[in-house]
N, C-alpha and C positions, 0 to 999 in steps of 0.2 A: 879731722874728728871725726873716731872709728861713728858709720852705722848701728843703732840699736835695730834689729830687727824685732820685729815680735807679732806678728799679724804670722804665723806657720801655719794656724789654721786656712788661712786663705794656698798661703802651698808651704811647700818644702823646699828649698837645694837638695843637690845628687850627691847622696855619702859619698867621699873621697871611696872606701872598696866597694859602693855599687858599681858609681863610674868605672872602677877599673875592671871588673866584673862584665862589663858590659860591651865596653873596647874587642875585642875580638873578633869582636858580631858585626861592626862596621862596616872592616875593611878583609877579613881576615876570612872565616867562617859564613860568610853571607851569604849562605844560596838563599835556596827560598824553602821554604815543608814540605810544599805540595811534589817538588820539581823530584823523579823515578834519576837520579843521576849521586853520583860521590859527594858535590856541596849539600843539594835536598837533604840526601841522609841523617848529614852530622846539623843540618836547622833541626827539622823533625826529631832528631834524637836529643838534641837539648832544648826545645822548646817542651820534648816529653818531657826533661828532666825535670823542669824549672815547675812543670804545673801536679810533679809528682812530688814536688818540695812543700810547693805549695796547701795540696792536698795534706800530707805529714801533724803540717802547722793545723790546721781547721780541724782535723779529725775527720776527715773524710777524704771519699773512691777518686782520684784521681778525674774521671769522666766527670764523676761531678761540676770540677772548675772550667766556665768557659770565661778564655779571656776579650775583653769590648777595647773600646780605644779612652772610655772614661766613666768615668760614675754614676755621666748622666746617660752616659748610651747603655751601661746596665742596669739601671735600671726603671729605663723607658724600654726595656728586651724582657726584663720583672716584668714589670707591670701590662703591659702592652700582651705582651708573650703569652700569660695568664689566664687576661681579660678574656683576648678574640679565644683560648681552647675551650673556657667556661660559662661560655654568652648565651649559648645554651639551657644553661643548670643556672645562670642570675646574670643580673648585671648592675649588682647593689659590689658596691669598690669601699671602705673604710677606712679615713687615713687621719691627720689630724695638721692642729691650725697653722701648730707650725712645723715644718718640714722643710727644706730644702725646697726650693723651686722646680727643681726637677721630680719629685713627687710632681705637688701638685698645679704644675701647669697640666701633668701627663696625666692626670685625672682630668681634669679640667678639659684637657683637648678628646678625651674620653668618651664625658659626659657633652659633650656639645657635636662631637661632629662621628661621635657611633655607639649616643644613645644609652650610653650607662646612668646609673646615679650615684656620686660619692659621701657622704656622710663625714664632714670635717670635724675632729671632737675635738672640745675646750679644754681648755690649760687653765690649769687655779696658774698664780702669782709665780711660782718656783720653776712653770710649764711643764709640770709632770699630767700628766693623762689618767684620770680618773679608771680607775680597772674596772669597778658599775658601771659606769657610762661605756665602757668598750661594749662589753657586756650583751648590754641591754640594747644597743647600741646593728646586734648580729640579727641579721633577719633570715628566710629562709632561700631570699637569696641574692646571700653575699658569696664571695665569691675569692674575696681575698682581700688582706688585712696588712695594711704599707704602716711599720712606724717606724722614726728614725731610732737610733741606739742611743747617741746622743748628737746633742744640736749644736750645727757648729757653729752657731751667735751665740748661745747664754752656754754651754756646758752643760748643761742639766740630760742628766741620767736617767734617762726609763728602766718600767725592770721589765728588763725585754724576759728574762724567761716565766714569770706568772703572763705578761701577755701572750705567748709563749704556751704553757699550759691552756688559754683563754683561746685562743684557734683554733688548740688539740680538739678541747671538749666541740666543738662547735664542726668540726673534719672543715673549718675553714684553713688556706694558705696560707702564712705570714712571711711576709717580704719583709728585711731590716736595711735598712742602710744605718752601713756600720764604719762608713771611711772616718770620719775622724776617731773611731774606738778602736782605729788597729793597734795603735801605737800603744796600746793605757790601758785599755779591758779584754775582758772572756773575749774568744773569738772561736773557743774547740762549740764548733756548728753543734752538733751532740747532748751537748751540758745544756745550750741557753734555747734551742731547740726551738730553729726556726728552720724551715722549708726553702729559701731564698733568703741569699746576704750578699749584698754588694761593696765590692771593695776599689780602692782606687790611690795607685801609685803616689800622684804629689801630695799628700799627705804624710808618707809613710819615709819622707829622701829616698823617694823612687824619681826614675821618670814623669811629667805630665805626657798624658799622654796613652796613658794606660788604666785599665781599669780591669773586672774582673765580677762576674753572678756566680755565686753559689745555686748550684741544681740540686735539687736535694735529691734523689734515686727517685722516680715514679711521678713526681709533679708535670705536671699537667703545662704543657709549652710549649709557641713556634717562633720561628723566624719571626722577623718585623722588616727584616734588610730580604735580600734574594742575591744569588751567587752561585761562588765557585762552594759551596756546600762546608768548607770552613768549619771550626771548631761545635762539631756533632750534629753540625747544622745549624747548629742556631748562631750561630756570627762570620757570616761572607767575608771576602775578606783575606789578601796576607798575611800572616801575622807578622805581628813585629818582636821579629828575634831579640834584639838589641834591650828591649824594654821589657818584653815577659824576662829575661835574664836578671834585669836590672829590678823586676819587681820581688821578682821573687826572694832575692840579693834582701832586699831592703827589708821584707814582711822578716826572714830571719831575723836580722840582725835587732829588730825592735820588738816583737816579739819577748830574744835572749831578756834584754835587760829593760825590759818595761815595771817593773815592781821597784827594779834601783834608780830609775829615770822618774819615777810615778812621784816615787818619793822624793830627788830632788826636787822638783818643778812647783813640787806640793808644799812645801817651805817657799819660794819664790814668790808661787800663787799666791802661798796666805800673808807675805808680807809685805805687798803688792795690794795687796786688798787694806792689811789692816790702814798703809800708809796713804794710800788714797783718803777711806774715811777718818781720819784722820786729820788731815789736810785739807781737804775742803770740804767743807760742810756745804751744805745739801746737794748731797750725792745717793743716790739709792740703788748697792746692788743687786743687778737680775742676775736671773739665777735661781740656782736648789744652791743654797749653805753651805751646805755635804756631798749631796748625788749632784757630782759637777766634775769635768777633767780636771785632771790635775794641774796641770796648762792653760785654765779658760780665768779671762776676768772681765765682764761684762758690766758696765755702768753708766747713770744716766744720771748728768750732771747735768744737777736742772740752773734752768735760767741762764744757758750759752748753747751752739749752736755745735755738735761734733762737727762739721767737718769747718767748719773752723779751728777749734785746733789739736781736730790729724794735721790741719796746717802747715799751726805753731809748732808741732812738735816736729812735725817732718823740716823742719828750713834747724832746727836741731840734732838731724839726725837720726829721730829716734821713727820708724816706720810704724805705724798703727792702723786699722781699720773701724768704720763704725758699722762694721754687719762683716756681710757676707758679699767674699770676692767678686758675685754671681752678679749683687745687681747696684754697684759700686758706683756708677754712671744716672742709678737712678735718685733724683729729690726724692721720693716719698719713702719715710720712716717705716724703718725697718717691722714688716708685719709680720717678725718672732715677738718686738720687744710690747705690738700692738696687741698682742697677743697675749699678750699675761695682764693686762690690765693698764697699762702705762696711757696714761696718755698724746696725743701729738705734740702737744708742745717739751714730753718729756724724752718721748721716742727719739725726739732729733736732737737731742744730748745722749746719744745711748752711745759709748765709743769699747771697740772691745783691740782689749790686749790678750794676744794667744803665744806662746813660752814657745822653746823648743832648743837641743840640745846647746848650744852658744851662749842661749842666756847664761846671763852669770847675774850675782848679788849685784857688784858694781851699774850693772843695768839698768838692772830695779830705781838705785838710791839713784840713777842722774835724771828719770823718769818723775821718781819723787821727788829731784831738789826742782828742776823745772817747770812742773806741771801746777801747778800752784798757783805762780804769779800770772799764766796763761789766762787760768781760769776768771783770776782776778779782774783782769782784762780785760774780758769777755764780758765779767758780768757788769761791765762797770756801764757799758754801749751796748745791752741788750732791755729790749721795751717790753721784756718776760720777767714778772718775780709771782714763780710757782714757792710753795712751800711745803717740806714734803708729807710731812703727817697729810697737807686734803688730797695730797696728791695719791699716798697711799690710802685714804679715806674712799677714794673716789674708785682706786682700787679691785675695794674690798665689795 
């Protein structure tokens, strides 16, 4: 049986074209970009070239691209790096309750250890923030806003341009986690208007362990680690040349093909949503019905445990998720599902399908063939008996 992988939001495989572009930098041109010899100079030129290509895609300057070891590191650098520079101006940060834990835990750290105060904005039942609430939350001592471009669990896309306009109006720096958005949405930084933007490789068919932070020229920021002064003094450590090369190539490919791939995956996503809602009663679609990533389907199936369904599907070679891969070891329900107003019982029945390059119509048909039977079996032994109407009424 061929596995059906539907967990692309957790990680992607490395595209063969991307892998090929990286190979020579493992064994042939393996120099350290900081070495002043022929190997080092080749490595430096290679990193500079990748930086230029990525800058072109983002409509940025090359010296505004800082390579990091992951999306999480990039987020930490953005939030801590700005907060620590501007702490004399103010110690207030605004984010939202549905952010990735990399943002939430960084804000909590600054609150607990460094005396900052964070406002965690509520979201509506679709996972959207209220722009009026955002603006009214800005204070004289607000130094940073961090709002995710597209949610990693429910796929909801925020109005990032409008958010950027509000931040600019009040002279507040805006950071966005765009890791899930990079393969599908506009990441032209001048067009969307952000000051800081996080991307990573493992969501766009590049290697794990590589990320970047776009830092708009003039943005006050300082390093949070110390060492050799690489990456314009913001990220010390020997540059990961092969992964940087792969990251640049992968970003080129996904951005080149994003319109075509978004259309293809959007059709498969809609097919999966329709099939689930028709074949499995007492199911709630999570996330915005239209303002959502084209590859994301997140549903709460009432009166089952999502983990139990995941295991049944896994036995059939169908790989999905119950939420963010970063919290897969936790028994607690998704903070995102709770934030959109669903109770614990419904949140425990939430599962996420995320589609990608290898997903096809037969994969969706197979899921819809086997999943209803598993749900029926699980409901027969469930002590919980919820109805959709009562859950939605509570959520209001």
